[in-house]
NUZA-970342 format. One record per residue (C-alpha): residue number from 0; residue in three letters; x, y, z. Coordinates in steps of 0.02 Angstrom, whole numbers, plus 32768, in hexadecimal, padded with zeros to 4 digits. Layout:
<atoms>
+------+------+------+-------+------+
: resi : resn : east : north :   up :
+------+------+------+-------+------+
:  NUM :  ALA :    X :     Y :    Z :
...
+------+------+------+-------+------+
</atoms>
This chain:
<atoms>
+------+------+------+-------+------+
: resi : resn : east : north :   up :
+------+------+------+-------+------+
:    0 :  MET : 726D :  83B7 : 7FE8 :
:    1 :  LYS : 72BF :  8459 : 7FB0 :
:    2 :  ILE : 7335 :  84A1 : 8033 :
:    3 :  GLY : 738F :  8547 : 803B :
:    4 :  ILE : 7434 :  853E : 809B :
:    5 :  VAL : 7483 :  85DF : 80DA :
:    6 :  CYS : 7536 :  85D7 : 811A :
:    7 :  TYR : 75DF :  862A : 811A :
:    8 :  PRO : 7640 :  85F1 : 807F :
:    9 :  THR : 76E4 :  85DA : 80DD :
:   10 :  TYR : 7751 :  854F : 8123 :
:   11 :  GLY : 7704 :  8568 : 81CF :
:   12 :  GLY : 76A6 :  84DA : 8220 :
:   13 :  SER : 75F7 :  8520 : 8206 :
:   14 :  GLY : 7615 :  853B : 814C :
:   15 :  VAL : 7662 :  848F : 8137 :
:   16 :  VAL : 75D4 :  8435 : 8190 :
:   17 :  ALA : 754D :  8497 : 8133 :
:   18 :  THR : 759C :  8475 : 808A :
:   19 :  GLU : 75BA :  83BC : 80AA :
:   20 :  LEU : 7508 :  83AB : 80EA :
:   21 :  GLY : 74C4 :  83FD : 804D :
:   22 :  LYS : 752B :  838C : 7FDC :
:   23 :  ALA : 74EF :  82F1 : 8038 :
:   24 :  LEU : 743A :  832A : 802F :
:   25 :  ALA : 744B :  8348 : 7F74 :
:   26 :  GLN : 7490 :  8299 : 7F5C :
:   27 :  ASN : 73F5 :  8258 : 7FB6 :
:   28 :  GLY : 737A :  82AF : 7F42 :
:   29 :  TYR : 735F :  8355 : 7F9B :
:   30 :  GLN : 736C :  83F4 : 7F36 :
:   31 :  VAL : 73E9 :  8463 : 7F91 :
:   32 :  HIS : 7402 :  851D : 7F74 :
:   33 :  PHE : 749B :  856F : 7FC5 :
:   34 :  ILE : 7480 :  8627 : 7FE9 :
:   35 :  THR : 7529 :  8675 : 8016 :
:   36 :  SER : 759C :  8708 : 7FF4 :
:   37 :  ALA : 7613 :  8698 : 7F90 :
:   38 :  GLN : 7618 :  85E5 : 7F56 :
:   39 :  PRO : 763B :  8575 : 7FED :
:   40 :  GLN : 76EB :  852D : 7FF1 :
:   41 :  ARG : 76AB :  847B : 8000 :
:   42 :  LEU : 762D :  848C : 7F73 :
:   43 :  ASP : 76A9 :  843A : 7EFF :
:   44 :  TYR : 7641 :  83D6 : 7E83 :
:   45 :  LEU : 75A4 :  83E5 : 7E1B :
:   46 :  ASN : 7501 :  838B : 7E3D :
:   47 :  GLU : 7458 :  83A0 : 7DEA :
:   48 :  ASN : 740C :  83C0 : 7E96 :
:   49 :  LEU : 748A :  8445 : 7ECE :
:   50 :  PHE : 7473 :  84FF : 7EAD :
:   51 :  TYR : 74D5 :  8598 : 7EE2 :
:   52 :  HIS : 748E :  8647 : 7EF7 :
:   53 :  GLU : 7509 :  86D3 : 7F1B :
:   54 :  VAL : 74D6 :  8761 : 7F8F :
:   55 :  ASP : 74F7 :  8807 : 7F3B :
:   56 :  VAL : 7523 :  8895 : 7FB1 :
:   57 :  PHE : 7503 :  8947 : 7F77 :
:   58 :  ASN : 7595 :  89BA : 7F9D :
:   59 :  TYR : 7563 :  8A6F : 7FB5 :
:   60 :  ALA : 75CF :  8AFD : 7FF5 :
:   61 :  LEU : 7554 :  8B20 : 8081 :
:   62 :  PHE : 7571 :  8A73 : 80CB :
:   63 :  GLN : 7611 :  8A5E : 812E :
:   64 :  TYR : 75E4 :  89A6 : 813D :
:   65 :  PRO : 757A :  895B : 80B0 :
:   66 :  PRO : 74D6 :  8916 : 80F8 :
:   67 :  TYR : 74F7 :  885E : 80D5 :
:   68 :  GLU : 746A :  8820 : 8145 :
:   69 :  LEU : 73E8 :  8880 : 80DE :
:   70 :  ALA : 7432 :  8843 : 803B :
:   71 :  LEU : 742F :  8790 : 807E :
:   72 :  ALA : 737A :  879E : 80B6 :
:   73 :  SER : 7347 :  87E3 : 800C :
:   74 :  LYS : 73A4 :  8756 : 7FB4 :
:   75 :  MET : 734D :  86D3 : 801F :
:   76 :  VAL : 72A5 :  8720 : 7FF4 :
:   77 :  GLY : 72CD :  8718 : 7F3A :
:   78 :  VAL : 730D :  8665 : 7F3E :
:   79 :  VAL : 7279 :  8626 : 7FA3 :
:   80 :  GLU : 71FF :  867B : 7F2B :
:   81 :  ASN : 7255 :  8648 : 7E89 :
:   82 :  GLU : 7289 :  8598 : 7EB8 :
:   83 :  GLY : 71F6 :  8566 : 7F25 :
:   84 :  LEU : 725D :  8535 : 7FBC :
:   85 :  ASP : 720E :  84CF : 8049 :
:   86 :  LEU : 728B :  84FA : 80D2 :
:   87 :  LEU : 7317 :  8573 : 80FF :
:   88 :  HIS : 73A6 :  8528 : 8164 :
:   89 :  VAL : 741F :  85AD : 81A3 :
:   90 :  HIS : 74C7 :  8584 : 81F2 :
:   91 :  TYR : 7515 :  85F9 : 8273 :
:   92 :  ALA : 74A3 :  866F : 82D0 :
:   93 :  ILE : 74F4 :  8713 : 829A :
:   94 :  PRO : 74B4 :  875A : 8226 :
:   95 :  HIS : 7461 :  86C8 : 81D1 :
:   96 :  ALA : 73D7 :  86A2 : 824D :
:   97 :  SER : 739C :  8755 : 825D :
:   98 :  ALA : 73A1 :  876C : 81A0 :
:   99 :  ALA : 733B :  86CE : 818A :
:  100 :  ILE : 72B7 :  8705 : 8208 :
:  101 :  PHE : 72AA :  87AC : 81AC :
:  102 :  ALA : 729B :  8752 : 8104 :
:  103 :  ARG : 7215 :  86E0 : 814B :
:  104 :  SER : 71AF :  8777 : 8181 :
:  105 :  ILE : 71BC :  87C7 : 80D5 :
:  106 :  LEU : 7187 :  8724 : 8083 :
:  107 :  ALA : 70F4 :  8711 : 80FA :
:  108 :  SER : 70B6 :  87BC : 80C3 :
:  109 :  LYS : 70B0 :  8773 : 8013 :
:  110 :  GLY : 7051 :  86D9 : 804A :
:  111 :  ILE : 70E9 :  8665 : 804C :
:  112 :  ASN : 7108 :  8608 : 80EE :
:  113 :  ILE : 71B1 :  85B4 : 8100 :
:  114 :  PRO : 7202 :  856B : 819D :
:  115 :  VAL : 72B0 :  859D : 81D7 :
:  116 :  ILE : 732C :  8529 : 822D :
:  117 :  THR : 73C2 :  8575 : 8284 :
:  118 :  THR : 745D :  850E : 82AB :
:  119 :  LEU : 74D1 :  8550 : 8332 :
:  120 :  HIS : 7588 :  8526 : 831A :
:  121 :  GLY : 75ED :  8575 : 83A6 :
:  122 :  THR : 7637 :  8623 : 83A7 :
:  123 :  ASP : 7593 :  8668 : 8366 :
:  124 :  ILE : 7557 :  8641 : 8417 :
:  125 :  THR : 75F0 :  8637 : 8487 :
:  126 :  LEU : 764C :  86D1 : 8448 :
:  127 :  VAL : 75F4 :  8743 : 83CB :
:  128 :  GLY : 7540 :  8720 : 83F8 :
:  129 :  LYS : 754C :  874D : 84B0 :
:  130 :  ASN : 7597 :  87F7 : 8488 :
:  131 :  ALA : 751E :  887C : 84C5 :
:  132 :  SER : 7516 :  88C4 : 8415 :
:  133 :  TYR : 74C9 :  8824 : 83D1 :
:  134 :  GLU : 747A :  87C6 : 8462 :
:  135 :  PRO : 73C6 :  8807 : 844E :
:  136 :  VAL : 73C5 :  87DF : 8394 :
:  137 :  VAL : 7412 :  8732 : 83AC :
:  138 :  THR : 7395 :  8708 : 8436 :
:  139 :  TYR : 7302 :  8742 : 83CD :
:  140 :  SER : 733D :  86E7 : 8330 :
:  141 :  ILE : 7356 :  8642 : 838B :
:  142 :  ASN : 72AD :  864D : 83E1 :
:  143 :  GLN : 7256 :  867B : 833E :
:  144 :  SER : 72A4 :  85EB : 82DC :
:  145 :  ASP : 7231 :  855A : 82B5 :
:  146 :  GLY : 72BA :  84DE : 82E3 :
:  147 :  VAL : 7363 :  84F0 : 8338 :
:  148 :  THR : 73F5 :  8477 : 833C :
:  149 :  ALA : 749F :  847B : 8392 :
:  150 :  VAL : 7539 :  8414 : 8366 :
:  151 :  SER : 7556 :  83D7 : 8419 :
:  152 :  ASP : 74FA :  83C8 : 84BD :
:  153 :  ASN : 757B :  843D : 850A :
:  154 :  LEU : 754D :  84C5 : 848C :
:  155 :  ARG : 7494 :  84A9 : 84AE :
:  156 :  GLN : 74B0 :  84C0 : 8569 :
:  157 :  GLU : 7519 :  855D : 854B :
:  158 :  THR : 7490 :  85A5 : 84DF :
:  159 :  TYR : 740E :  858A : 8566 :
:  160 :  SER : 7480 :  85D2 : 85EC :
:  161 :  GLN : 74B4 :  866F : 858C :
:  162 :  PHE : 7410 :  869B : 8534 :
:  163 :  ASP : 735A :  869F : 8564 :
:  164 :  ILE : 7328 :  8612 : 84EF :
:  165 :  SER : 7279 :  85CA : 84F2 :
:  166 :  ARG : 728C :  8553 : 845E :
:  167 :  HIS : 72C3 :  849E : 8462 :
:  168 :  ILE : 7372 :  8486 : 841D :
:  169 :  GLU : 7393 :  83E1 : 83C6 :
:  170 :  VAL : 7444 :  839D : 83CF :
:  171 :  ILE : 7482 :  835B : 8328 :
:  172 :  PRO : 753E :  8341 : 832D :
:  173 :  ASN : 75B9 :  836D : 82A6 :
:  174 :  PHE : 75E5 :  82E2 : 822E :
:  175 :  ILE : 766C :  82A2 : 81B9 :
:  176 :  ASP : 7666 :  825B : 810A :
:  177 :  LEU : 76CE :  81BE : 811D :
:  178 :  SER : 76CF :  81A5 : 8062 :
:  179 :  ARG : 773E :  8240 : 8059 :
:  180 :  PHE : 7792 :  824C : 8102 :
:  181 :  LYS : 77EE :  81A9 : 810F :
:  182 :  LYS : 78A3 :  8173 : 811A :
:  183 :  GLN : 78F5 :  8179 : 806F :
:  184 :  ASN : 7999 :  8130 : 8034 :
:  185 :  LYS : 7A08 :  81CA : 8038 :
:  186 :  ASN : 7AA8 :  8177 : 8073 :
:  187 :  HIS : 7B10 :  81DE : 7FFB :
:  188 :  PHE : 7AD1 :  827C : 8051 :
:  189 :  LYS : 7AFA :  8235 : 80FD :
:  190 :  THR : 7BA9 :  8205 : 80C3 :
:  191 :  ALA : 7BC9 :  82B2 : 807E :
:  192 :  ILE : 7B9A :  8304 : 8122 :
:  193 :  CYS : 7BDF :  8280 : 8198 :
:  194 :  PRO : 7C73 :  8234 : 813B :
:  195 :  HIS : 7CB8 :  81E1 : 81D8 :
:  196 :  GLY : 7C16 :  8196 : 8217 :
:  197 :  GLU : 7BE7 :  8226 : 828A :
:  198 :  LYS : 7B39 :  822B : 82D5 :
:  199 :  LEU : 7AC8 :  82A9 : 827C :
:  200 :  ILE : 7A5A :  831D : 82E4 :
:  201 :  VAL : 79D1 :  8386 : 8291 :
:  202 :  HIS : 7964 :  8419 : 82C4 :
:  203 :  THR : 78E2 :  8470 : 8257 :
:  204 :  SER : 7883 :  850F : 8283 :
:  205 :  ASN : 7861 :  85C4 : 8257 :
:  206 :  PHE : 78F0 :  85FE : 82C7 :
:  207 :  ARG : 7885 :  8661 : 8341 :
:  208 :  LYS : 78B1 :  8677 : 83F9 :
:  209 :  VAL : 7827 :  8601 : 842F :
:  210 :  LYS : 7883 :  8572 : 83D7 :
:  211 :  ARG : 791A :  8588 : 844C :
:  212 :  ILE : 7998 :  855E : 83C5 :
:  213 :  GLU : 7A25 :  858F : 843B :
:  214 :  ASP : 79F5 :  84F3 : 849F :
:  215 :  VAL : 7A04 :  848D : 83FF :
:  216 :  VAL : 7AB7 :  84C9 : 83E7 :
:  217 :  LEU : 7AE5 :  84B5 : 84A0 :
:  218 :  THR : 7A9F :  8404 : 84A2 :
:  219 :  PHE : 7AFC :  83DB : 8402 :
:  220 :  ALA : 7B9F :  841F : 844B :
:  221 :  ASN : 7B89 :  83AC : 84E1 :
:  222 :  ILE : 7B66 :  8316 : 8470 :
:  223 :  ARG : 7BFF :  833E : 8407 :
:  224 :  ASN : 7C6C :  8342 : 84A2 :
:  225 :  HIS : 7C46 :  8288 : 84B8 :
:  226 :  ILE : 7C2F :  8242 : 8408 :
:  227 :  PRO : 7C53 :  827D : 8356 :
:  228 :  ALA : 7BB9 :  82D9 : 8315 :
:  229 :  LYS : 7B7A :  8357 : 8296 :
:  230 :  LEU : 7AE6 :  83CF : 82A1 :
:  231 :  LEU : 7A73 :  8407 : 8214 :
:  232 :  LEU : 7A05 :  84A0 : 8232 :
:  233 :  VAL : 7975 :  84AE : 81B7 :
:  234 :  GLY : 7913 :  8550 : 81A8 :
:  235 :  ASP : 7932 :  8608 : 81BD :
:  236 :  GLY : 78F7 :  869A : 8225 :
:  237 :  PRO : 7924 :  8727 : 829C :
:  238 :  GLU : 7993 :  86BE : 830F :
:  239 :  ARG : 7A07 :  867D : 8288 :
:  240 :  ALA : 7A94 :  86FD : 8299 :
:  241 :  LYS : 7A96 :  86E5 : 8356 :
:  242 :  ILE : 7A9F :  8628 : 8343 :
:  243 :  GLU : 7B2A :  8633 : 82C3 :
:  244 :  GLN : 7B8F :  8699 : 8340 :
:  245 :  LEU : 7B6A :  861B : 83CA :
:  246 :  THR : 7BB2 :  858E : 8361 :
:  247 :  ARG : 7C52 :  85F3 : 834F :
:  248 :  ASP : 7C58 :  861B : 8409 :
:  249 :  LEU : 7C4A :  8562 : 8430 :
:  250 :  ASP : 7CC6 :  8535 : 83A7 :
:  251 :  VAL : 7C4D :  84BB : 8354 :
:  252 :  GLN : 7C30 :  8521 : 82B5 :
:  253 :  HIS : 7C8E :  84A3 : 8249 :
:  254 :  ASP : 7C13 :  841A : 827C :
:  255 :  VAL : 7B75 :  8481 : 8265 :
:  256 :  ARG : 7B22 :  84A3 : 81BD :
:  257 :  PHE : 7A98 :  8522 : 819F :
:  258 :  LEU : 7A2D :  84E2 : 810F :
:  259 :  GLY : 79AC :  856D : 810A :
:  260 :  LYS : 78FB :  854B : 80CF :
:  261 :  ILE : 78E9 :  84AD : 8068 :
:  262 :  ASP : 7853 :  845A : 8016 :
:  263 :  VAL : 7889 :  83A6 : 802E :
:  264 :  VAL : 78A9 :  83A0 : 80E9 :
:  265 :  GLU : 787D :  82E7 : 80E7 :
:  266 :  GLU : 791F :  82C5 : 8088 :
:  267 :  VAL : 7983 :  8315 : 8114 :
:  268 :  LEU : 7920 :  82BA : 819A :
:  269 :  SER : 7941 :  8215 : 8140 :
:  270 :  VAL : 79F8 :  821C : 816F :
:  271 :  ALA : 79E3 :  8261 : 8220 :
:  272 :  ASP : 7A07 :  8200 : 82BE :
:  273 :  LEU : 79B4 :  8279 : 8337 :
:  274 :  PHE : 793F :  8310 : 8332 :
:  275 :  LEU : 7948 :  839C : 83B2 :
:  276 :  MET : 78AF :  8404 : 83E2 :
:  277 :  PRO : 78D1 :  8463 : 8485 :
:  278 :  SER : 7847 :  84E3 : 8466 :
:  279 :  GLU : 7802 :  8553 : 84EC :
:  280 :  LYS : 7756 :  8531 : 84A5 :
:  281 :  GLU : 770E :  84B7 : 8426 :
:  282 :  SER : 7653 :  84A3 : 8411 :
:  283 :  PHE : 766E :  83FD : 83B9 :
:  284 :  GLY : 771D :  83E3 : 8371 :
:  285 :  LEU : 7701 :  83C2 : 82B8 :
:  286 :  ALA : 77BB :  83C9 : 8290 :
:  287 :  ALA : 77D9 :  8340 : 8311 :
:  288 :  LEU : 7751 :  82D4 : 82C2 :
:  289 :  GLU : 77A1 :  82EA : 8217 :
:  290 :  ALA : 7847 :  82AF : 8260 :
:  291 :  MET : 77F6 :  821A : 82B7 :
:  292 :  SER : 77A6 :  81E2 : 8215 :
:  293 :  CYS : 7856 :  81DA : 81CB :
:  294 :  GLU : 788C :  816A : 825C :
:  295 :  VAL : 78E4 :  81F4 : 82BE :
:  296 :  PRO : 78D4 :  81F4 : 837C :
:  297 :  ILE : 78B2 :  8298 : 83D5 :
:  298 :  ILE : 7902 :  82FA : 8462 :
:  299 :  SER : 7885 :  8380 : 8493 :
:  300 :  SER : 7843 :  83ED : 851D :
:  301 :  ASN : 77A8 :  83B2 : 8578 :
:  302 :  THR : 7740 :  844D : 8553 :
:  303 :  GLY : 7699 :  846A : 84FE :
:  304 :  GLY : 765A :  83DC : 8493 :
:  305 :  LEU : 76FF :  837D : 8488 :
:  306 :  PRO : 76CF :  8302 : 8513 :
:  307 :  GLU : 7638 :  82D4 : 84A8 :
:  308 :  LEU : 76AE :  82A4 : 841A :
:  309 :  GLN : 774A :  8262 : 846D :
:  310 :  ILE : 7753 :  81C1 : 84D4 :
:  311 :  ASN : 77E0 :  81DA : 8550 :
:  312 :  GLY : 7861 :  8150 : 8542 :
:  313 :  VAL : 7811 :  810A : 84A3 :
:  314 :  THR : 7814 :  8190 : 841C :
:  315 :  GLY : 789D :  81F1 : 8475 :
:  316 :  PHE : 78A3 :  8258 : 8514 :
:  317 :  MET : 7856 :  82F8 : 8558 :
:  318 :  SER : 78A9 :  8372 : 85CF :
:  319 :  ASN : 7878 :  8414 : 8625 :
:  320 :  VAL : 788B :  84B0 : 85BB :
:  321 :  GLY : 7940 :  84EB : 85C1 :
:  322 :  ASP : 7986 :  844D : 8612 :
:  323 :  VAL : 7A16 :  8437 : 8599 :
:  324 :  ALA : 7A73 :  83C0 : 860B :
:  325 :  ASP : 79E1 :  8345 : 8610 :
:  326 :  MET : 79C4 :  8354 : 8555 :
:  327 :  SER : 7A7D :  8331 : 8535 :
:  328 :  LYS : 7A7C :  8298 : 85A7 :
:  329 :  ASN : 79E0 :  8253 : 8555 :
:  330 :  ALA : 7A24 :  8274 : 84A8 :
:  331 :  LEU : 7ABF :  820E : 84CD :
:  332 :  THR : 7A50 :  8181 : 850F :
:  333 :  ILE : 79F0 :  817C : 846B :
:  334 :  LEU : 7A8C :  8186 : 8400 :
:  335 :  ALA : 7AE0 :  80F4 : 8457 :
:  336 :  GLU : 7AF4 :  8068 : 83D7 :
:  337 :  GLY : 7A8E :  7FED : 843C :
:  338 :  ASN : 79FA :  8065 : 844C :
:  339 :  LEU : 79E8 :  80C8 : 83AB :
:  340 :  ALA : 798C :  8043 : 8345 :
:  341 :  ARG : 790A :  802C : 83CF :
:  342 :  PHE : 78E6 :  80E5 : 83D9 :
:  343 :  LYS : 78DA :  80F6 : 831C :
:  344 :  GLU : 7858 :  806B : 8318 :
:  345 :  GLY : 77F8 :  80BA : 83A8 :
:  346 :  ALA : 77F4 :  8162 : 834F :
:  347 :  LEU : 77B1 :  8118 : 82AE :
:  348 :  ASN : 772C :  80AF : 8304 :
:  349 :  ARG : 76EB :  8148 : 8360 :
:  350 :  ALA : 76EB :  81B0 : 82C0 :
:  351 :  LYS : 767D :  812D : 826B :
:  352 :  GLU : 75F2 :  8157 : 82E6 :
:  353 :  PHE : 75ED :  8207 : 829C :
:  354 :  ASP : 75EB :  81D2 : 81E6 :
:  355 :  ILE : 7574 :  823D : 8181 :
:  356 :  THR : 750A :  81A4 : 815A :
:  357 :  ASN : 74E0 :  819D : 8214 :
:  358 :  ILE : 74C3 :  8258 : 822E :
:  359 :  LEU : 7469 :  8285 : 818C :
:  360 :  PRO : 73C8 :  822A : 81BF :
:  361 :  LEU : 73C2 :  8294 : 825E :
:  362 :  TYR : 73BA :  8332 : 81F3 :
:  363 :  GLN : 733E :  82E4 : 817A :
:  364 :  ASN : 72C9 :  82B3 : 8208 :
:  365 :  PHE : 72DA :  835F : 8256 :
:  366 :  TYR : 72B2 :  83B3 : 81B1 :
:  367 :  THR : 7215 :  834B : 819C :
:  368 :  LYS : 71DD :  836E : 824F :
:  369 :  VAL : 71F6 :  842A : 8241 :
:  370 :  VAL : 71A2 :  8438 : 8196 :
:  371 :  GLU : 710C :  83D3 : 81CF :
:  372 :  GLU : 70FA :  8435 : 8272 :
:  373 :  HIS : 7108 :  84D9 : 8214 :
:  374 :  ALA : 7084 :  84A4 : 8196 :
:  375 :  ALA : 700E :  846A : 8220 :
:  376 :  LEU : 7023 :  850F : 827D :
:  377 :  HIS : 6FF4 :  8576 : 81E6 :
:  378 :  GLN : 6F60 :  8505 : 81BE :
:  379 :  THR : 6F21 :  8525 : 826E :
:  380 :  GLU : 6F37 :  85E2 : 825A :
:  381 :  LYS : 6ECE :  85E0 : 81BB :
:  382 :  ARG : 6E38 :  8593 : 8211 :
+------+------+------+-------+------+
</atoms>
């Protein structure tokens, strides 16, 4: 099967999942064509079944904002025609789903019928999609898709509650490649950061308000008041300057390091003792799953899809959003010498359930189902 994958080429969860899915499909004999504005960050090796098609956007003085959605639709049309694709799989509703539906209509006018699968990842539904400026287009694009998936049951329910959706939404959870995300021997790194045996706390995100990084720092400050500890903050974004000031206000700046965006986050996770994710909203919690696969227990909020990933008291603990006191108490429980090993084992065992070898067949079966149903529908229309 030849599959076109459309995604954002960034470090964000939807781009990561789409790229890792494409790579796994290519390794299993599928021909995968990425159609994006830039080469995806995780598309980091060559494979005879992997192809990349860059979307060219025409800049013209008349356009204050270049019409990317039109350029994307045109690119999809060209790739489908020239490469003979069997399926378009678009990740993130805006603008990929609407562009794909437009491309499908253009192709149909040329006698080419191709199904479109849309995967919903989170803020495309919970934040951006429900904006009045986009809601009608998002609703239409989802309903017109030949197949729709969501990364958690919570996201599926939110989609049904916020949009007038008539299509079935299949839940296929996010996944992890345990051949890459696993605990590595990086003791020299741990010693450099924690020379006196301090506990190492880690948080990774895009530093947006929804991630509540101030709660990360407040929880860390409480932990540090009881035991020696260091904090690593991985990522970057609009909240960074504010968080840097907060570390100075709390006088913990000497025990906090801002690492910025890094490609090998698994090396950092390999030396961590605890991962903090106090987000206001998480449709799944991919960063938490990556930490768990590296044997790092999780302190998180209990929002969105996190209860579908975390097992309270086994992989870590969940608290209400903003309950720093409870998160701090639970963190100290995990970090106690008699408990840490048990929680690390629990985190890894849970992560194994989301290994890509378990999730990939769900996508493969869904692809087959959608392609067959689409073909049968058009055979019926011809009669």
